[in-house]
C-alpha positions in Angstrom: 88.4 103.0 111.0 90.4 102.7 107.8 93.7 101.0 108.2 96.7 100.6 105.9 98.3 97.3 104.9 101.8 97.6 103.6 102.1 95.2 100.6 106.0 95.3 100.8 106.1 95.4 97.0 109.6 94.1 95.9 110.4 94.0 99.7 110.3 97.8 99.9 108.3 99.4 102.7 105.9 102.2 102.0 105.7 101.7 98.3 102.2 100.3 97.7 99.4 100.5 100.3 96.2 98.4 100.5 93.5 100.1 102.5 91.1 98.1 104.7 87.8 99.1 106.3 86.3 96.1 108.0 86.0 93.3 105.4 86.4 95.8 102.5 89.7 96.3 100.8 90.7 99.2 98.5 93.5 98.6 95.9 95.0 95.2 96.7 98.4 95.8 95.0 100.1 93.6 92.5 100.1 89.8 92.3 103.7 89.5 93.5 102.9 90.9 96.9 99.4 89.4 97.5 100.9 86.9 99.9 101.9 89.7 102.2 98.4 91.2 102.1 96.8 87.8 102.9 99.3 87.3 105.8 98.5 90.7 107.2 94.7 90.0 107.1 95.1 87.0 109.4 91.7 85.7 110.3 89.9 88.5 108.5 88.1 87.3 105.3 87.5 90.2 102.9 84.2 90.2 101.1 84.6 93.3 98.9 87.5 94.7 96.9 87.2 98.2 95.4 89.7 99.1 92.7 90.5 102.7 91.8 91.8 101.6 88.4 93.2 98.6 86.5 96.9 99.3 86.6 99.0 96.4 87.9 100.3 98.2 91.0 96.7 98.7 92.2 94.7 95.8 90.7 97.2 93.2 89.5 96.7 90.9 92.5 92.9 90.8 92.3 92.9 87.4 90.6 95.2 85.8 93.2 93.1 87.3 95.9 89.9 85.8 94.5 91.7 82.5 94.1 92.4 82.6 97.9 89.0 84.1 98.9 86.6 82.6 96.3 83.6 84.6 97.6 85.4 88.0 97.2 83.4 90.5 95.1 85.5 92.9 93.0 84.3 96.3 91.9 85.9 98.5 89.2 84.8 101.1 86.7 82.7 99.6 84.0 85.3 100.4 81.3 87.9 98.2 83.0 85.7 95.1 83.8 86.9 93.3 80.7 90.6 93.8 81.7 90.0 92.0 85.0 88.2 89.1 83.4 90.8 88.8 80.6 94.0 90.7 81.4 95.8 89.9 78.1 95.6 93.4 76.6 96.4 95.0 80.0 99.5 92.9 80.3 100.6 93.7 76.7 100.2 97.5 77.5 102.0 97.1 80.8 104.8 95.3 79.0 105.4 98.2 76.7 105.5 100.5 79.7 107.7 98.5 82.1 109.7 96.3 79.8 111.6 93.6 81.7 110.5 95.1 85.0 107.0 93.8 84.3 108.1 90.6 86.1 108.2 92.5 89.4 104.4 92.5 89.4 104.1 88.7 89.4 101.5 86.6 87.6 98.4 88.5 87.0 95.5 86.0 87.0 92.0 86.6 85.5 89.2 87.3 87.9 86.1 85.1 87.3 83.3 87.1 85.6 80.9 86.1 88.4 83.1 88.0 90.9 83.4 91.2 88.9 81.0 94.1 89.2 80.9 97.3 87.1 80.9 100.7 88.8 79.6 104.0 87.6 80.1 107.5 89.0 78.0 107.9 92.1 77.5 104.2 92.9 77.8 103.3 96.6 79.3 100.0 97.8 79.8 99.1 101.5 79.6 102.8 102.5 82.1 104.0 99.8 80.9 106.3 97.0 82.6 105.9 93.7 83.7 109.2 92.2 84.9 109.2 88.6 88.3 111.0 88.6 90.0 110.7 85.2 93.3 112.1 84.3 95.8 109.5 85.3 93.7 107.0 83.4 90.3 107.5 81.7 88.5 105.2 84.2 90.3 106.2 87.5 87.9 106.4 90.5 88.2 107.7 94.0 86.3 106.1 96.8 84.6 108.5 99.3 83.9 107.3 102.8 81.4 109.9 104.2 81.4 108.6 107.7 85.1 109.2 108.2 85.4 112.0 105.6 88.2 110.0 104.0 88.9 109.9 100.3 90.8 106.8 99.0 92.5 108.4 96.0 94.6 105.9 94.2 96.9 107.9 92.0 94.9 111.1 92.0 97.4 113.2 94.1 100.6 111.3 93.3 103.2 109.5 95.3 104.1 111.1 98.6 105.6 109.8 101.8 104.9 112.0 104.8 106.5 113.9 106.5 108.4 114.5 103.2 106.4 116.6 100.8 108.1 115.6 97.6 105.2 114.6 95.3 105.7 112.6 92.1 103.0 112.0 89.5 102.7 108.7 87.5 102.2 110.0 84.0 103.0 107.1 81.7 101.0 106.9 78.4 98.5 106.3 77.0 95.7 108.0 78.9 97.2 111.0 80.7 95.1 114.1 80.4 96.4 117.0 82.5 93.2 119.1 82.2 90.9 116.3 83.3 93.3 115.4 86.1 93.3 118.9 87.5 89.5 119.0 87.3 89.3 115.6 89.1 91.5 116.9 92.0 89.2 119.9 92.4 86.1 117.7 92.3 87.4 115.5 95.1 88.5 118.6 97.1 84.9 119.9 97.0 84.1 117.1 99.4 86.4 118.7 102.0 88.0 115.4 103.1 89.7 115.3 106.5 92.0 112.5 105.4 93.4 111.1 102.1 94.3 107.5 101.6 97.1 107.2 99.0 98.0 103.9 97.4 101.6 105.4 97.3 101.6 105.9 100.3 99.3 105.8 103.2 97.3 108.2 105.3 97.6 112.0 104.7 96.0 114.6 106.9 97.5 117.7 105.2 94.8 117.4 102.7 94.7 120.9 101.3 98.4 120.9 101.1 98.5 117.7 99.1 95.9 118.8 96.7 97.9 121.9 96.0 101.2 120.0 95.7 99.7 117.5 93.2 98.3 120.3 91.0 101.5 122.3 91.1 103.6 119.2 90.2 101.2 118.2 87.5 101.5 121.6 85.9 105.3 121.7 86.4 105.7 118.3 84.9 103.6 119.2 81.9 105.6 122.4 81.2 109.0 120.6 81.6 107.9 118.0 79.1 106.7 120.6 76.8 109.9 122.7 76.9 112.6 120.0 77.4 113.6 116.7 75.7 113.3 113.3 77.4 116.8 113.3 78.9 116.4 116.8 80.5 113.0 115.8 81.9 114.4 112.7 83.5 117.3 114.7 85.0 114.8 117.1 86.5 113.0 114.3 88.3 116.2 112.8 89.5 117.3 116.2 91.0 114.0 116.2 92.9 114.6 112.7 94.3 118.0 113.9 95.7 116.0 116.2 98.1 114.7 113.3 100.2 116.5 110.4 102.0 117.5 107.5 99.8 115.0 105.1 101.5 112.2 107.6 100.8 113.2 108.0 97.2 113.3 104.2 96.8 109.7 103.9 98.2 108.5 106.7 95.9 109.8 105.2 92.7 109.3 101.5 93.5 106.0 101.3 91.6 106.5 104.2 89.2 107.0 103.4 85.5 110.5 104.1 84.2 111.1 107.9 84.4 111.3 108.0 80.6 107.8 106.8 80.4 106.6 109.7 82.6 107.9 112.0 79.9 106.2 110.1 77.2 102.8 110.4 78.9 103.1 114.2 78.9 104.4 114.2 75.4 101.4 112.2 74.2 99.1 114.6 76.0 100.8 117.6 74.3 100.6 115.8 70.9 96.8 115.9 71.2 96.9 119.7 71.6 98.3 122.4 69.4 101.9 123.1 70.3 102.8 126.8 70.1 
């Protein structure tokens, strides 16, 4: 049984989800809301933390979690290990993306090297297989739980809050690669999961539908960024947000980078390709 822990990031429900299977956690959320995760765990002492990628909304609280549970073992793609042990470069990059809003994520502490373990594609930890799924970031991973046919997907299929189908993709620079992202979605879809676990947000059983929505919105976003300037792109996203209740829109954007940054991620992607 995989359950969801609402981190209540910035006091907002349904913004960032930490998943739990027994004493294993997947994506703990940022440092600012780790206290809420610890409170929700109660007497449960987690032994394993699996991180889909290093971004602060997914992994920023790992250091504080290890501070509270010193025996906790943290697993992340081998390319991101150094950022957990010494988050200085990570925080500098996040500061360029979030600006003053970086403070919302709290104090990101280093994780002791002895607690950090490098993952490669295909590694299995506590019944979860790590699947390399780049696109959102170069080291993004999905964790496949074969027993329950559940895929814990991080940012792979965007931010969506059922039953509303509006799907937003986090596409801030520098590592967005639309082609790889689409391939990653297809790779995970080949496992035919019965359930998806989204960090933003929660349990999704309309699996095929969410895969298709994510691919459609990724392509649409790329084309809008290719054909429009930054202001027009932001207005396009804002119009989409008007289609859902305000509280849903608040949850969807709570952990997103500023909308201007979403444009810049696509723009950087296109700058690496030949524009027509």
